[in-house]
TIRO-2110 file (N, C-alpha, C; in Angstrom, 1 decimal):
// TIRO-2110
-9.4, 0.1, 9.3, N, 1, A
-10.5, -0.4, 9.7, CA, 1, A
-9.7, -0.4, 11.2, C, 1, A
-11.1, -0.4, 12.4, N, 2, A
-11.1, -0.2, 13.4, CA, 2, A
-11.4, -1.7, 14.2, C, 2, A
-11.2, -1.7, 15.5, N, 3, A
-11.0, -3.0, 16.1, CA, 3, A
-12.9, -3.4, 15.8, C, 3, A
-13.6, -2.3, 15.5, N, 4, A
-15.0, -2.6, 15.9, CA, 4, A
-15.5, -3.4, 14.5, C, 4, A
-15.4, -4.8, 14.0, N, 5, A
-15.2, -5.0, 12.6, CA, 5, A
-17.0, -5.5, 12.6, C, 5, A
-17.6, -5.0, 13.2, N, 6, A
-19.1, -5.2, 13.1, CA, 6, A
-19.5, -4.3, 12.5, C, 6, A
-18.6, -3.1, 13.2, N, 7, A
-19.4, -1.7, 12.4, CA, 7, A
-18.7, -1.2, 11.3, C, 7, A
-17.7, -1.6, 11.2, N, 8, A
-16.9, -1.7, 9.8, CA, 8, A
-17.2, -2.2, 8.5, C, 8, A
-18.1, -3.8, 8.9, N, 9, A
-18.7, -4.7, 7.8, CA, 9, A
-19.8, -3.3, 7.4, C, 9, A
-20.7, -3.0, 8.2, N, 10, A
-22.3, -3.0, 8.2, CA, 10, A
-22.2, -1.4, 8.2, C, 10, A
-21.2, -0.5, 8.3, N, 11, A
-21.6, 0.8, 8.1, CA, 11, A
-21.2, 1.4, 6.6, C, 11, A
-21.7, 2.5, 6.0, N, 12, A
-22.0, 3.3, 5.0, CA, 12, A
-20.8, 3.6, 4.6, C, 12, A
-20.2, 3.5, 3.2, N, 13, A
-18.8, 3.7, 2.4, CA, 13, A
-18.9, 5.7, 2.8, C, 13, A
-17.6, 5.2, 3.0, N, 14, A
-17.2, 7.3, 3.2, CA, 14, A
-16.6, 7.3, 1.7, C, 14, A
-16.5, 8.5, 1.4, N, 15, A
-16.4, 9.3, 0.2, CA, 15, A
-15.2, 8.1, -0.3, C, 15, A
-14.2, 8.7, 0.5, N, 16, A
-12.7, 7.9, -0.5, CA, 16, A
-13.2, 6.3, -1.2, C, 16, A
-14.1, 5.6, -0.3, N, 17, A
-14.5, 4.4, -0.6, CA, 17, A
-15.5, 4.4, -1.9, C, 17, A
-16.2, 5.1, -1.9, N, 18, A
-16.8, 5.6, -3.0, CA, 18, A
-16.5, 5.5, -4.1, C, 18, A
-15.3, 6.3, -3.9, N, 19, A
-14.4, 6.5, -5.2, CA, 19, A
-13.8, 5.3, -5.5, C, 19, A
-13.2, 5.2, -4.8, N, 20, A
-12.6, 3.7, -5.3, CA, 20, A
-13.1, 2.6, -5.9, C, 20, A
-14.2, 2.0, -5.1, N, 21, A
-15.4, 1.8, -6.1, CA, 21, A
-15.8, 1.8, -7.2, C, 21, A
-16.2, 3.0, -7.7, N, 22, A
-16.5, 3.7, -8.6, CA, 22, A
-15.1, 3.4, -9.6, C, 22, A
-14.4, 3.4, -9.5, N, 23, A
-13.1, 3.4, -10.3, CA, 23, A
-12.9, 2.0, -10.5, C, 23, A
-13.6, 0.9, -9.5, N, 24, A
-13.0, -0.5, -9.9, CA, 24, A
-14.5, -1.5, -9.8, C, 24, A
-15.5, -0.8, -10.3, N, 25, A
-17.1, -0.7, -10.4, CA, 25, A
-16.7, -2.5, -12.2, C, 25, A
-16.6, -1.6, -13.3, N, 26, A
-16.1, -2.6, -13.8, CA, 26, A
-15.4, -4.1, -14.0, C, 26, A
-14.2, -4.2, -13.3, N, 27, A
-13.2, -4.7, -13.2, CA, 27, A
-13.7, -5.8, -11.9, C, 27, A
-14.6, -5.2, -10.8, N, 28, A
-15.9, -5.9, -10.3, CA, 28, A
-17.0, -6.9, -10.3, C, 28, A
-17.6, -6.1, -11.4, N, 29, A
-18.3, -6.7, -12.3, CA, 29, A
-17.3, -7.9, -13.0, C, 29, A
-16.7, -7.6, -13.6, N, 30, A
-16.3, -8.7, -14.8, CA, 30, A
-16.4, -9.9, -13.6, C, 30, A
-15.4, -9.7, -12.6, N, 31, A
-15.3, -10.7, -12.0, CA, 31, A
-16.1, -11.7, -11.1, C, 31, A
-17.6, -10.9, -10.8, N, 32, A
-18.6, -11.6, -10.4, CA, 32, A
-18.9, -12.6, -11.9, C, 32, A
-19.1, -11.8, -12.9, N, 33, A
-19.7, -12.5, -13.7, CA, 33, A
-18.5, -14.1, -14.3, C, 33, A
-17.3, -13.4, -14.3, N, 34, A
-16.9, -14.8, -14.9, CA, 34, A
-16.8, -16.1, -13.2, C, 34, A
-16.9, -15.5, -12.3, N, 35, A
-17.2, -16.6, -10.7, CA, 35, A
-18.7, -17.2, -11.3, C, 35, A
-19.5, -16.4, -11.8, N, 36, A
-20.9, -17.3, -11.7, CA, 36, A
-20.7, -18.1, -13.5, C, 36, A
-20.0, -17.9, -14.3, N, 37, A
-19.7, -18.9, -15.4, CA, 37, A
-19.5, -20.2, -15.0, C, 37, A
-18.0, -19.8, -14.3, N, 38, A
-16.9, -21.2, -14.1, CA, 38, A
-18.0, -21.9, -13.2, C, 38, A
-19.0, -21.6, -11.9, N, 39, A
-19.7, -22.1, -11.5, CA, 39, A
-20.6, -22.8, -12.2, C, 39, A
-20.8, -22.4, -13.2, N, 40, A
-22.2, -23.4, -14.3, CA, 40, A
-21.7, -24.5, -14.7, C, 40, A
-20.0, -24.2, -15.3, N, 41, A
-19.0, -25.1, -16.1, CA, 41, A
-19.1, -26.3, -15.0, C, 41, A
-18.9, -25.9, -13.9, N, 42, A
-18.6, -27.2, -12.6, CA, 42, A
-19.5, -28.0, -12.6, C, 42, A
END
């Protein structure tokens, strides 16, 4: 990450980041679902 946080947050993913996201896609979605379900029970 550079010192320009806005640019880092708003720019498109590079190829390495896309690969990492694809590898973690299932885990990410499971955590999102878990978080939503936990919010419903509170």
